[in-house]
N, C-alpha and C positions, 0 to 999 in steps of 0.2 A: 504493499500499499504506499502511495505517494505521501511523504510528509509535508508539511509547509503551511500554507495558509497565507494571511495578510502580511505576517512578520517577514517570512522568506521573499515573498514578492517584492516588499519594500527593500530589502537588502539587495536584491538581484538589480532592482531598478537603479539604485544608488551606484552599484558597482559598473552597471552598464553605461551610466553618465560618465564615470571615470574611464572606461575603456574608450569611449567616443573621444574624450578630450586627449586622451594619450595617442590614440589613432591620427587625430587630425594634427597633432604636434609632430607626429613622426617618431615618437619616443618608444623604440622596439622593446626594451626591457620593461618599461613601465606597462606597456600594452600586454606583454606576455604575462606579467604579475597580475594584471586586471582580469584577463581571460582565466587564468589559473585559480584566482580567488573565487570567481563564480562557479566553476566546476566543482571546486572543493566544498563550496557552500551547499550546493545541491547533493553532492555525494554524502557529506555529514548528516544532511537531514533525510537521507534515503529517498530523495524526491527523484525517482529514476525517469518518470516521464517529463518533468521539468528539465532534467539534465539533457534529455534527448532534444527537447525544444530548444533549449539554450545553445546547445552545439550547432544546430541548423541556423539559428538566428545569427549567432557570431560569425559563422562561416559566409553569411550572405551580406554582412554589413558592407556598405560602400567603402571601397579602397582598402579593404582588410589586407593586412600584410601577410605575406606567405610564412614568415616566421611564427606569427601568432596562431595560424592554422595548424602549422607542424607541432607546435608545443601544445595545442589543444587535443590534437588527435592522439599524441603520444601519451598525454596524461590520462585521457579517457580510456585508452587501452588498458591501463593499469587496473581500471575498475572492473573490467569484465569478468574476471574470476571471483569478484566479490558481490556479484548479483545474487539477488535471493532465489531466483528460479529460472529454468531454462528460457521461458518466454520473454523475460525481461533481458537475459543475456542476447538472445537472437535479435531482439529490437535494438539493443544498443549497438551491436555488430553492425546490422544493417544501416542505421543512422551513420555511423562512421563511414560506412562503405560509401554511401551517398554523397557525403561530404568530401570524400577523398577521390571520388570519381573524376577522372580528366586532369588531375592536379599532378603533374610529374614531381613535384617536390615531396610528395607524400606517397609516391608509388610504392615505396618499400614497405610502408605500413599497411596500404591497401592490400598488397600480396599477403601479408601475414593475417591480415583480417579474414580474407577470403578462405585461407588454408584452415583457419579455425571454424569458420562457418560451415566448410566442406566436411570437416570431422564431425560437427554435430549432425549434420544431415546424414552422415554415413552411419553414426550410431543409432539414429532413427530408422535405419533400413532404406534410406532414400539415396541408393547408390547413383543412380541415373543423374539425379539432380545435383549431387555432389560432384560428379565428373563434369557436368556441364559448367558448374561454378568455377572449378579449377582451370578449365580450357579457357576462360576468358582472359587470363594473365599470361602474357608472354615475357617471362622473367628473364629470358636470355637477353633482352634488350636493357636490363636494368644496370646501369653503370655503378651505383651505390651498393649492390647486394653482393655478399661475400660468394666466392666461387662454390664453396661446399653448400651454401644455402640454396643457391640457383640449382645445383645438381639435385639436391634433396626435393626440391619443389617439383622439378620436371619428373622425377621418379615417382613422385605421388601422383602426378597426372597420369603416367603410364600405368601404375597400379590400379587406379580407379578405372581406366579404359579397359583394362584386362578384366577387372571385376565384373564390368558390364558386357563383356565379351565383344567390345568393339576393337577388334584387332587391327583393323586398317589404320584407325587413328592412334592407337598404340604404337605402331611402327613408326608413323610420321613423327610423333612425339620423341621416341627414342632415338631417332636420328639427329635430334638437336644436342645429343651428348656424344662426343667423340670418344672412344675408348682410350686415346692416347692421353686424355686430360688425367686419367687416373695414375699415369706413370710419371707425372710432373713432380718436381722437387718442391715439396711445401715449405721447406726450410728458407728457400730464396724468395724473397718478396720485392717485387719492384717498387721503387719509390715514386709516389705520385708526383707528377709534373705540376707546375703551377697552372691553375685553370682546369685541371682534371678533377672530377668528383672523387672525394675520399671514400674508399670502400669501408663499409661499417663492419664489425666484428660479427661473425655468425652467432646466433643464439646457442646458449648451452645444450639444448636438446637436438642440435643438428649433429649427426654422426660424423666420424673422422672420414677422410678421403678414401682410406682402404676398406672401411666398413661399407661406404657407399658403392664402391667397386663391387663388392659382394653382391649387395642389393640389386645393382644395375644388372649384373649377369644372371641373378635368381629371376628377375623380371622377363629378361630375354629368353631364359630357358622355357618359362611359362608360354611365351609367345611362339617360340619355335615348335614347342610340344604340340600346339594346335594344329600345325602344319606336318607334323612327323618329320621335321627336317632333323635327321639323327646327327649328320656331320656337324651343323651349326651348334646343336645341343653339346655335343662333344667339345667344341671349341670354347664354348661358355664355361663348361666344367673345368677344362684346362686352365682357363683364365683364373677361376677360383681356386684351383690348386696350387698356382703360383704365388697366391697372396702369402706373405710371411707368416701371418698368425695361424693359417691353415696348415702350411707345409711343416711348421714346427711341432705341431699336435698330432700324433698317430690317430688319436680318437676322431679327428676332423679330416685328415687327409685319406684314411684308408676308404671311407665310404665315397669320397670324391673319386678316387682313383678307379675304385670298381665301377663307378658309373661311366668314366672315361673309356675303360675297356668295353663295356657293353655297347655303348653307343658307337664305338670305332667299328665293332662287328657287325652292327646293324645298319651302319652307314653303306651306301652304295659304292662299289669300286671306283675310284677316280684318283688322280696325282695327289690332291690334298689329303685324302683318306690314307693313301700309302705313306705319305710323308709324316703323318701324325701317328700312324701305325709303328713305324720305324723309330720315331724319336721316343714314343711310349715304352716300346721294348727295351730301349737303351736306358730306362730310368732304373736307378738302383733300388728305389723304394718297391718296385714291382716284385721283387724276391720275397717281400713280406706277405704277398698274396699269390703263392705259387700256382694255384688253380687257373688265376686269370693269365698268368704268364704263359701257361701251356696252351690256353684258348687262343691267345694272340699268335703264338707260334704255328698252331694248326693253320690259321687263316693265312699267314704269310708264307707258308711252306706250299710249294707247287705240287701237291698230292691230294687225291680225292678224299672228301671227308664223308664218312657215314653218318648221315643225319640222325638215326636212331641211337648210334653209340654216343654221339655228341650230347643229344638231348638228355638221354639217361645220365650222363655224367654231370651235366650242368643245370638239370631242372630245378634241384633243390636251391642252388645258388640264384637262379632266376627267380624263383618265388620268394626268396629272402629279401630281394630289393624292395619290397613293399614296406619292409620295417626299417630300411635304410633312409638316410638323408635324400630328399627329392621325391620319395615315394616310388610307386611301381613304374616300369619302363613304358607304359602305355598299353592301351587295350590290344593294338595290332602288333605289339612287339614280338610276340611268339611267332605269329605267321611270317613277319618280315625277317625274323632270324632264319627261318626255314628257307624263305626266298633268297637270302644273302649264301646261304650253304649251296643252293642249287646253282646260283650265278658263279660262285667260286669254283664248283666242279666242272661247269662247262668251260671256264677259262683254262682250267687245267688241262682238260680234253684237247681244246683248241691248240694248246702249246705243243702237245706231243702227237697229234694226229693231223694229217693234211686233209684226209677224207676218212668219213666213218658212216657206216649205216646208221640210220635212225633208231633201228631195233637195238643195237649194241650201245648206243648213246644213252637210250632209256634205261639199258641194264646198269650201266655205270653210275647213273643218276638215281637209281631205286625208284623210277617213275614209270607211268605208262607212256606208250609211244605219243599220245595225243598231248599229255602234260609236257614232256620233254620238247615237242615241237613248239608248244605256246610258250614256254620259258626262252627257248633259243630265239623265237621271233621277236619277243619283247626286248631282249638284249641287243638284237640287230637293230631295231626300230630306235632304240635309246643311244645307238652308236657305241656301245660298250664293247662290240665285237664285230668283226666282218665274217660273214658266212653266208652260203648258197644252200637252198635244200632242193634237191631233184626229187620231187615227191613220187613220180611214177617208178624210178629206180629205187627210192627209199634211201638215198644218199646225201649227207651233209658234206660240203666241201667249206673248209676254213681257209682257203687261199684266196687272197684278194685279187681281183681283176686288174691287169696291168694295162696302161695306156700304151699307144704307139711309141711315145718318147722313152718310157721306162724299158720297152723291149728293145729298142735300138741301143740304149745305153748298155743294157745287159750284153747284147750282142758284141759292142764294141769292146767291152771289158773282157769278154771270153776270148775274143780274137788276140788282145793285147797279151793275155795270159798264155795263149797257144804260141804266138811268135817268140815270147820269152823262153817258152819250153823248148822250141826249135833251135833257138840260138844257144841255149846251154848244152843241148845234145850235140850240135855240131862242134861245139868247142871241146866237149869231152872226147868225141871221135877223133878230132884233130890231134889231141893230146895223146891219145892211146896210139895213133898212127906214129907219131913223132918218137914216143917210147920204144915202139917196136922196131922202127928204122934203126934206132941207135944201137938196140940189142944185135941186130942182124950184122951191122958194120963191125961190131966188136968181135 
């Protein structure tokens, strides 16, 4: 309930006259004190409605100085946590938002107010409204905001978009953060040049840069999990694995390294996947989880993998991932693992065979002829493999068709080798003849 009455109104009126006098005289310190006294008077009397009204009135006074508006907004923000109920809190935040809207000198305060209002909306279950509120603010343009606070704000925008399953907007917002920003040296700070905005210190509740790095990659894992982009998920876990606080604690890095191994196996074969696979195999920490080292060695060795034997060995480990960091590997993970094993086996066959019957290929893959043909066709379409199927003959050819230039080049190369061989032979014959003649003369 608003306190007050005629006594409060009279005191406010007197202070408003003082405020007017100070404003017209251009006395900044006096003006700030008068504005502060009005807000303090309303707060001490618990007159919350009057407080909101006075904030609006003071901000709209003719020729109001920006220093006074800044001081007023900053002081009123301190009262938000002391409001008696949630409705009063929301009303005060909305009043301060309307006052600070469009004023560049209080953009930092407005961003913090929006964040608080969005948090309240989220607690009330209104995630869509919270996300819409957060998206209004483009903090990347704020010169006075600390780098860590900017990153934390954008990550909050990304999280709310992911919570409402707006993956397109989440990706757009995530691109505002360059991963290189997390590798910057925080100890070196640039001195502000004359005329530049002074960067404010980040609030105490803002996490450190390395903690923000972990949060960023966790959000990116959520985004890539939606598309089942296993290679990108693996790269995100790899970045988390490189964080010093994670790498120093076995309880933290073992679950992360397990995830890296699983997603490497689940990722389709390509140069980036091969590079990550080799670098992970070279990691000394992998010896702590020998099961996964053997799994990666099976994938990298050019030998046919028996799916049933592999699944019986690693099924329990696969199921255990649900209880590990990051949760299960996804609904489609088991099917995709089988797909990757089949693709690996087809690549192995293509390495050792130039031509093979479809029936024999199906036997090697432990599949029916139709399934083997289907998987082979998919790999050819995705350009992971070069192959031709002669269906009437039931033969698969893994040799790539050469164009006329390649054929001519190979002929030229063969002719060159032949001429070299003839020249060497002639030289040897001549040498033997000379030796033989020398023996006869003797």
